FIZA-749336 format. One record per atom (N, C-alpha, C): y, x, z; residue in one letter. Coordinates in steps of 0.2 Angstrom, whole numbers, plus 5000, padded with zeros to 4 digits. Layout:
// residues N
YXZA;...
// end
This chain:
// residues 460
487249864945X;487949864943X;488349824948X;488849864951X;489249834957X;489649774954X;489749724958X;490149664956X;490849684956X;491249654951X;491949674951X;492349634957X;492649674961X;493049644967X;493649604964X;493849554969X;494449514967X;495049564966X;495449544961X;496049584960X;496549564965X;496849614969X;497349594973X;498049594970X;498449554972X;499149554969X;499649594973X;500149624970X;500549664974X;501049614978X;501249644983X;501749614988X;502349654990X;502849624992X;503449664995X;503149705001X;503449755003X;503249795009X;503549745015X;503049735020X;503249685025X;503949705029X;504049775030X;504649785034X;505249775029X;505249785023X;505749765018X;505849695018X;505349655016X;505349585015X;505649545021X;505449565027X;505649535033X;506449525034X;506749565029X;507549565030X;507849535023X;507449505019X;507749475013X;507349405011X;507649375007X;507349305005X;507049314998X;506849374995X;506549374989X;505849364990X;505449344984X;504749324984X;504349374987X;503849354992X;503449404995X;502849424990X;502549384987X;501949394983X;502249404976X;501949454972X;502249474966X;501849454960X;501249424961X;500849404955X;500549454951X;500149434946X;499749484942X;500149504936X;499949564933X;500149584926X;499649554922X;499749554915X;499249524911X;498649554911X;498649624912X;498049664913X;497649644919X;497949634924X;497649614931X;497349544930X;497749494927X;497549424926X;496849424921X;496849464916X;496249464912X;495649494915X;495749544919X;495249574923X;494949524928X;495449484932X;495249434937X;494849374933X;495149354928X;494849304924X;494149324922X;493949384921X;493249404919X;492749394924X;492949384930X;492549374936X;492249304936X;492549254932X;492349184932X;491649184928X;491149154931X;490549144928X;490449084924X;490949044923X;490948984919X;490448934920X;490348914927X;489848874929X;489748804924X;489148784924X;488948724920X;489248664923X;489248664930X;489548614934X;490048634939X;490648644936X;491148684940X;491448644946X;491248664952X;491448634958X;492148634959X;492448694956X;493148704957X;493548644954X;493348614949X;493748554946X;493648494950X;493048484953X;492948424957X;493448424963X;493548484966X;493948494972X;494648504970X;494848504964X;495648504962X;495848434962X;496348414967X;496648344967X;496948314960X;497148364956X;497348344949X;496848354944X;496248384945X;495748394940X;495948444935X;496348494936X;496448544931X;495748574928X;495748584922X;495148614918X;495148684920X;494948704926X;494948774928X;494548824924X;493948814923X;493548864919X;493848874912X;494048814909X;494348814902X;494948864902X;495448854906X;496048894906X;495948964908X;495448974913X;495249044914X;494949084909X;494549044905X;494249084899X;494749104894X;495249064893X;495749084888X;496149144891X;496249144898X;496649204901X;496249264899X;495549254900X;495049314899X;495149344892X;495249294887X;495349314880X;496049334878X;496449324883X;497149354882X;497549294879X;497349234878X;497749184875X;498049144880X;498649174883X;498949134888X;499349074886X;499549074880X;499949014878X;499448954878X;498848964875X;498348914875X;498148894882X;498048944887X;497948924894X;498448884897X;499048894895X;499648854898X;499548784896X;499348774889X;499348704887X;498748664890X;498248704891X;497648664895X;497848644902X;498248684906X;498448664912X;498948614912X;499348614907X;499848554906X;499548484905X;498948484903X;498648424902X;498548384908X;498548424914X;498348384920X;498948404926X;499348454925X;499848474930X;500448504926X;500948474929X;501648494926X;501948544930X;501648564936X;501948614940X;501448674942X;501248714936X;500748764938X;501048824942X;501648844941X;501948894944X;502048874952X;502248814953X;502348794960X;501648784963X;501148754960X;500448744963X;500148814964X;500248864959X;499948924960X;500148964966X;500748944968X;501048974974X;500948944981X;500948874981X;500948844987X;500348804989X;499848794984X;499248754985X;498748784990X;498448754994X;497948784999X;497248794995X;497248834990X;496748844986X;496048864990X;496148894995X;495548914999X;495148855002X;495548795002X;495148735004X;494948694999X;495248704993X;495048664987X;494648704981X;495048724976X;494648754970X;494348814972X;494648864976X;494348924977X;493848914983X;493948864987X;493448854992X;492748834990X;492848804984X;492248774981X;491848824976X;492248884974X;491948924969X;491348954972X;490848954967X;490148984969X;490149054971X;490649094968X;490649164969X;490849174977X;491149124980X;491349134987X;490849124992X;490249104990X;489649094994X;489449164997X;489349214993X;489149284995X;489649334994X;490249314991X;490749364990X;491449334990X;491849354986X;492549334985X;492649284979X;492949224980X;493049174975X;493549204970X;493449174964X;493949184959X;494649164961X;495149204960X;495849194962X;496249144958X;495949084958X;496249024954X;496949014954X;497249024961X;497949004962X;498349064959X;498149124959X;498549174957X;498549174949X;497949154946X;497949154939X;498349094936X;498349034940X;498748984938X;499548994938X;499749034943X;500349054944X;500549104938X;500149144937X;500249194931X;500349154925X;499949104923X;499949074917X;500649034917X;500848994922X;501448964922X;502049004921X;502049064925X;502649104924X;502649134917X;502049154915X;502049184908X;502349134903X;502149074903X;502349024898X;503049014899X;503349014905X;504049004906X;504449064903X;504249124905X;504649184902X;504549194895X;504049164892X;503949174884X;504149104881X;504449054884X;504648994881X;504148954877X;503548954880X;502948914878X;503148844879X;503148804874X;503248734875X;502648694876X;502448674882X;501848634884X;501948564884X;502548534883X;502648464883X;503048444877X;502948374875X;503348354869X;503548274871X;504148254869X;504348184870X;503848134867X;503748084870X;503348024867X;503847974865X;503647934859X;503947874857X;503947824863X;504447784864X;504547734869X;504147674868X;503747654873X;503447584872X;503847534874X;504447544876X;504947494878X;504947464885X;504447494889X;504447474896X;504747524901X;505147504906X;505447544911X;505047544917X;505047604920X;504747614927X;505147654931X;505247634937X;505747674942X;505247714946X;505447774948X;505147824953X;505647834958X;505447824964X;505847844970X;505647904973X;506047954973X;505848024975X;505648074970X;505948134970X;505748184965X;505348234968X;504948224973X;504548274976X;503848274971X;503348314974X;502748314970X;502448254967X;502448204972X;502148134970X;502548104964X;503148104965X;503548074960X;503548104953X;503648174954X;503648214947X;502948204944X;502348204947X;501748194944X;501648124941X;501848074944X;501848004942X;502248004936X;502948024936X;503348024931X;503148054924X;502848114925X;502548154920X;502048114916X;501548084920X;500948054916X;501247984913X;501747954916X;501947894913X;502347904907X;502747964907X;503147984901X;502748004895X;502148034897X;501648044891X;501347984888X;501347934892X;501147864889X;501647824886X;502247854886X;502847814882X;503247774886X;503147774893X;503647734897X;504347774898X;504847724899X;505547754900X;505547754907X;505547824910X;505547834917X;506147864920X;506447824925X;507047854929X;506747874936X;506947934938X;506847954945X;507447944949X;507447914955X;507947914959X;507847954965X;508348004966X;508248054971X;508848054976X;508748044983X;509248034988X;509648104988X;509448164988X;509748224989X;510148244982X;510548294983X;510948314977X;510548364972X;509948384973X;509548414969X;508848384969X;508548384963X;507848354963X;507348414965X;506748384967X;506248434969X;505948404976X;506248364980X;505948344986X;505848404991X;505248404994X;505048454998X;504948524995X;504848524988X;504948594985X;505548624985X;506148584986X;506748604986X;507048614993X;506848574997X;507148575004X;506748605009X;506048605008X;505548625013X;505248695013X;505148715007X;504748785006X;505248835005X;505248895009X;505748945008X;505748975001X;506349005000X;506449044993X;505949104993X;505749134999X;505249194998X;504549174997X;504449104997X;503749084995X;503749044988X;504349014987X;504448974981X;505148974978X;505249024973X;505949024971X;506248964968X;506848944969X;507048874967X;507348874960X;507748914958X;508048914952X;507548944946X;507248994948X;506749024943X;506148984942X;505848944947X;505248914947X;505348834947X;505548814953X;505648744954X;506048704948X;506648734947X;507148704942X;506848704935X;506548764934X;506248764927X;505648714926X;505248704931X;504648664930X;504948584929X;505448574933X;505748504933X;506048494926X;506348544923X;506648544917X;506148524911X;505548544912X;505048524907X;504948444907X;505048414913X;504948344914X;505548304910X;506148334910X;506648304907X;506548304899X;506248364897X;506048364890X;505648314887X;505248284892X;504848224890X;505248154890X;505848164892X;506348104891X;506448074898X;506148104904X;506248074910X;506948084912X;507248034915X;507948034918X;507948044925X;508348084928X;508348094935X;509048084938X;509148034942X;509748014945X;509748044953X;510248084954X;510248114961X;510748074965X;510748084972X;511248054976X;511147974976X;510547954975X;510447884975X;509947864981X;510147834986X;509747824992X;509447754991X;508847744989X;508447684988X;508347654994X;508647584995X;508647555001X;509347545004X;509847585001X;510547585003X;510947574996X;510947634992X;511247624986X;511047574981X;510347564981X;510047514977X;509447494981X;509147434980X;508547414983X;507947404978X;507347404980X;506747394976X;506847334972X;507047284976X;507147214973X;507647214967X;508247254968X;508747254963X;508447294957X;508047344958X;507747384952X;507347344948X;506947294951X;506447254947X;506847194945X;507247164949X;507547094947X;508147104942X;508547154944X;509147154941X;509247214935X;508847264936X;508847324932X;508247324927X;507847284927X;507347274922X;506747324922X;506647354928X;506047394929X;505447354930X;504947364926X;504247324926X;503847344932X;503947414935X;503547434940X;503947484944X;503847494950X;504147554954X;503647594958X;503647654958X;503247704961X;503647734967X;503447724973X;503747754979X;503447814981X;503847874980X;503547944982X;504047974986X;504347934991X;504947964995X;504748015000X;504148035001X;503948085006X;503948065013X;503948115017X;503948105025X;504448145028X;505048125028X;505648165030X;505848155037X;505548105041X;505748095048X;505448135053X;505748185056X;505448235060X;505148205067X;504648235070X;504348215076X;504648265082X;504748235088X;504848285093X;504348275099X;504448305104X;503948305110X;504148255115X;504748235115X;504948185120X;504948225127X;505148285128X;505148315134X;505948335136X;506048345142X;506748355145X;507048415141X;507648405139X;508048455136X;508148455129X;507748405126X;507748405118X;508448385115X;508848355119X;509548345117X;510048395118X;509848455120X;510248515121X;510448535114X;511048575114X;511248605108X;510848665107X;510548675101X;510048725100X;509348705099X;509248635099X;508548615098X;508648575091X;508248595086X;508248565080X;507548555077X;507448505072X;506848495069X;506748555063X;506148575062X;506048615056X;506348585050X;506348525049X;506548485043X;507348505042X;507748495048X;508448515047X;508548585046X;508248625050X;508348705049X;508148725042X;507548705039X;507348725033X;507848695027X;508048635028X;508448605023X;509148645023X;509448665028X;510048705028X;509948765025X;509348795026X;509248865023X;509048865016X;508648815014X;508348815007X;508848775002X;508848705003X;509248664999X;510048684999X;510248705005X;510948715006X;511148785006X;510648835005X;510748905004X;511148935010X;510948915016X;511248945022X;511049015023X;510549035020X;510349115020X;510749155016X;511149125011X;511549165007X;512249165009X;512549225010X;513149235013X;513749215009X;513649195003X;514149174998X;514249094999X;513749065003X;513848995005X;514148985012X;514448925013X;514748915019X;514348875024X;513748855022X;513248815026X;513148845033X;513348805038X;513148835045X;512448835046X;512248885049X;511548885052X;511548935058X;511248915064X;511248945070X;510548975072X;510449035074X;509849055077X;509949085083X;510549125085X;510649165091X;510149225090X;509949255096X;509649315096X;508849305096X;508649245099X;507949235099X;507749165098X;507249155094X;507049085091X;506349075093X;506149015096X;505548985097X;505348935093X;504848935089X;504648885084X;503948855087X;504048785089X;503448755092X;503048715086X;502448745086X;501948715081X;501548765077X;501048755074X;500648805071X;500448795063X;500748745060X;500648725053X;501048775048X;500948755042X;501348795037X;502148785038X;502348725040X;503048715041X;503348765046X;502948765052X;503048815057X;503148885055X;502648905051X;502648975048X;503348985044X;503448935040X;504048935035X;504648945040X;504748905045X;505348905049X;505348975053X;504848995056X;504849055060X;505049115055X;504749115049X;504849175045X;505549175042X;505849115041X;506549105039X;507049135045X;506849115051X;507249135057X;507249205058X;506649235057X;506649315057X;507049345052X;507049315046X;507449345040X;508249335042X;508449285046X;509149275048X;509349325054X;508849365056X;509049415061X;508849405068X;508449345069X;508249335076X;507549355078X;507449375084X;506749385086X;506449315086X;505849315083X;505549245082X;504849245084X;504749185088X;504049175091X;503749105088X;503149105088X;502749045087X;502449025094X;502548965096X;502248935102X;501748885100X;501148895102X;500648845099X;500148835105X;499948765106X;499548745112X;498748765111X;498548775105X;497848795104X;497848875103X;497148895101X;497048965100X;497248985093X;497149045091X;497349065084X;496849035079X;496149035081X;495649005077X;495848935075X;496248895079X;496448825078X;497048815074X;497448875072X;498048865069X;497948835062X;498248775061X;498148735054X;498548775048X;498948815049X;499248855044X;498748895039X;498948905033X;498548945029X;498449015031X;497849045031X;497749105033X;498249155030X;498449145024X;498849195020X;499549195024X;499749135026X;500449125029X;500449165036X;499849155039X;499849185046X;499849255045X;499449285041X;499349355039X;500049385038X;500449355033X;501049375031X;501549375037X;501549325041X;501949315047X;501849375052X;501249385053X;501049445058X;501349505055X;501249525048X;501449585045X;502249595046X;502549535046X;503349535046X;503549535054X;503149545058X;503349555065X;503449485069X;503249435067X;503249365071X;502749375077X;503049355082X;502549355089X;502249285090X;501649285091X;501249225092X;501049215100X;501349165103X;501149145109X;500649085109X;500049105109X;499449055109X;499349025115X;498948965115X;498748935121X;499348925126X;499848905123X;500548895126X;500848825124X;501048785129X;501348725127X;501948715131X;502548695128X;503148675131X;503148615135X;503448615141X;503548555145X;504248535146X;504748585145X;505448565146X;505848625143X;506448605140X;506948645138X;507548655142X;507648715144X;508148725149X;508848745146X;509448725149X;510048735146X;510548765150X;511148785148X;511648805151X;512148745154X;512648765158X;513048715160X;513548685154X;513548725149X;513948705143X;513448665138X;512848655140X;512448615135X;512048655130X;511948715130X;511648755125X;510948785128X;510448785124X;509748805125X;509848875128X;509448885134X;509448955137X;508648985137X;508248935138X;507548955139X;507048895137X;506448905136X;505948845135X;505448865141X;505248805145X;504748815150X;504148795147X;503648835148X;502948825145X;502448825151X;501848795149X;501248805153X;500648845149X;500248875152X;499648905148X;499148855147X;498748855142X;498248805141X;497548845140X;497048805141X;496348825139X;496048775135X;495548795131X;495248745127X;494648715130X;494548645130X;494048615133X;493548595128X;493248535129X;492748505124X;493048485118X;492648475112X;492948455106X;493148375107X;493748365104X;493948295104X;493648255098X;493848195096X;493548155091X;493548185084X;494048225083X;494148265077X;493748325076X;493348345082X;492948405082X;493348465084X;494048455085X;494448515088X;494348515096X;494348575098X;494348575106X;494948565109X;494948515114X;495548485117X;495948545121X;496548555121X;496848595125X;497048565132X;496948605137X;497048575144X;497448625148X;497948595152X;498348635156X;498048675161X;498248745162X;498048785167X;498448775173X;498248755178X;498648735184X;499048795187X;499648785188X;500048835191X;500248895187X;500248875180X;500348935175X;501048925172X;501548885175X;502248885172X;502548945171X;502948955165X;503349015164X;503849005159X;504349035159X;504949025155X;504949085149X;505149055143X;505349105138X;506049095136X;506449155137X;507149145136X;507249145128X;507749095126X;507849095119X;508549055118X;508749065112X;509349035110X;509348975105X;508748965102X;508548905097X;507848885098X;507748825098X;507048795098X;506948755092X;506548765088X;506348735082X;505748695083X;505748625082X;505148585083X;504848575076X;504248605075X;503848595069X;503248555070X;503248495072X;502748455074X;502548395070X;502748405063X;502548355058X;503048305057X;502948265052X;503448215050X;503148145048X;503548095048X;503348035046X;503748005041X;503647955037X;504047925032X;504647895035X;505247905032X;505847865034X;505747795033X;505947755038X;505747685038X;506247645033X;506747675030X;507247635026X;506947595021X;506547615017X;506247575011X;505847515013X;505447535018X;505047475021X;505447425024X;505947445027X;506447395031X;506847355026X;506947375020X;507447345015X;507047315009X;506347315010X;505947285004X;505447235007X;505547165005X;505147115007X;504447125005X;503947105010X;503247095008X;502947165006X;503247225009X;502947285008X;502647305015X;502047315015X;501647325021X;501647395023X;501747405030X;501647475032X;501247475038X;500947535040X;500547535046X;500947565053X;500647575058X;500947585064X;501347655064X;501147695060X;501447765059X;502047755054X;502247705052X;502747695047X;502547715040X;501947725038X;501747745032X;501647675028X;501747675021X;501647625017X;500947615016X;500647555016X;499947545015X;499847535008X;499447575005X;499247574998X;498447584997X;498147554991X;497447574990X;497447634986X;496847654984X;496647724981X;497047724975X;497247674971X;497647674965X;498347684966X;498547674973X;499247674974X;499647604975X;499247544973X;499447484973X;499647464981X;500247434982X;500447404988X;500347334989X;500547304995X;500547234996X;501047194991X;501447224988X;501947194984X;501747204977X;501747154973X;501547164966X;502047204962X;501847254958X;502247294954X;502547354958X;502347354964X;502647414968X;502047454970X;502047524968X;501547574970X;501847624974X;501347664978X;501647714982X;501147764983X;501347824984X;500847884985X;501147944988X;500747994990X;501048054993X;501148045001X;501648085003X;501748085010X;501948015013X;502347975009X;502547905011X;501947865013X;501347875010X;500747845012X;500347875017X;500247945016X;499747975020X;500048005026X;500748015027X;501048055031X;501048125028X;501348175032X;501448245029X;500748275027X;500748295021X;500148325018X;500348385013X;499948395008X;500048455004X;500348434997X;500648474994X;500948464987X;500448434982X;499848474982X;499348454977X;499048384978X;498948364985X;498748294986X;499248244984X;499848254985X;500448214983X;500348204975X;500348264972X;500248254965X;499648214962X;499148224966X;498548184964X;498648114965X;498948094970X;499148024972X;499647994966X;500148034964X;500548014959X;500248004952X;499748044951X;499348034944X;498947974945X;498647954950X;498247894951X;498647834950X;499247834953X;499747784953X;499947774946X;500047824942X;500347824935X;499747784931X;499147794932X;498647764928X;498647694930X;498647674937X;498647604939X;499247564936X;499847604936X;500447564934X;500347554926X;500047594922X;499947584915X;499547524914X;498947514918X;498547454918X;498947394920X;499247404925X;499647344928X;500147314922X;500547354919X;501047334915X;500647304908X;500147334906X;499747314900X;499447244901X;499347224908X;499047164909X;499547104911X;500247124911X;500747074912X;500747024907X;
// end
């Protein structure tokens, strides 16, 4: 008997989707979800659960999908994750749950991510209530940042009866889910806002336009406003640049700024007045998921769009799915290419980016082959906009305004595995601690910190 192949999900046609901001991947029907769920062999020692940073009970929810009980599956996921529709779309499942799936050794792993997305979407569309408010235990906890780490921490604390208030610097909650990931990968109103609304049903309060470190300090929250503990999940929003000539020209931006304008501020929507500039040709420097998001956004805004990356295609750190989608949409990849200078006009606008060709040498300390310059290989790529997608580090504001809060040389808050920092009662997790990472790792850190905060307050 032939093995059942993995069920493919439908996608928008590449030529059509490259001109719009509607979601690329369309998910499963209930029949497709039940068929894919039937492929799971329900291992006695499910490696997928071990590799999930929030420990979702994967075989259990998949068994319920197989039986057609989607509401029950949603409740199982909700025990460990408050963002199933988000995680099903943006988690790097191939490196985590699906990467550990035993079926993947000789064939194709179970499509855990698409099944999780299906369950989350079905529950939302069918008004399945997976959360309920808890009676208050009388203790207040503040959460700084409404990104994945903060949302996960707040969810677990609210379930334990804590009175949780999230303080968000921007005008909408969601953090990187709101400003960083494009609409065509993660719909904002339909998915992000709906899953955050589940949090408020638990009694969590969210205050936007509050810049902790300016509007209010950590010290004030604890000493004047009565919060027994504070969790810092403020992310990593400070962009990195190359420090090469011409980076101060008009038409050089960080991927952070470009994506924030497009996503949070709706610059892609003609009914909004948010300015965004691409010109006719865009070069995105970098090879990670953020670079793919930026280059695919620029393409949709009408510009010829290129990725410039100093290593080869095999070394691209972005998800294979994102690279595949970008190629389908006509993105051009200039591999083994490294910028050395940005060239501008007499009016101060970008005209070209000067690059050198690279070749891969011996592996470095991380095991990746080090790129080396090919002598005499300089050449120019004409362009109107250069987007730097080279990673981010934490904003130094909170550390600089909080006494006795230790940080490392990269500006990341120093915290142990539980999230405890050098300051009593202050916990931290996610990108503020690790530097830029993934949504699901931030959620795992938020959950660990919630458990530690509960223990800390009970021992006061």
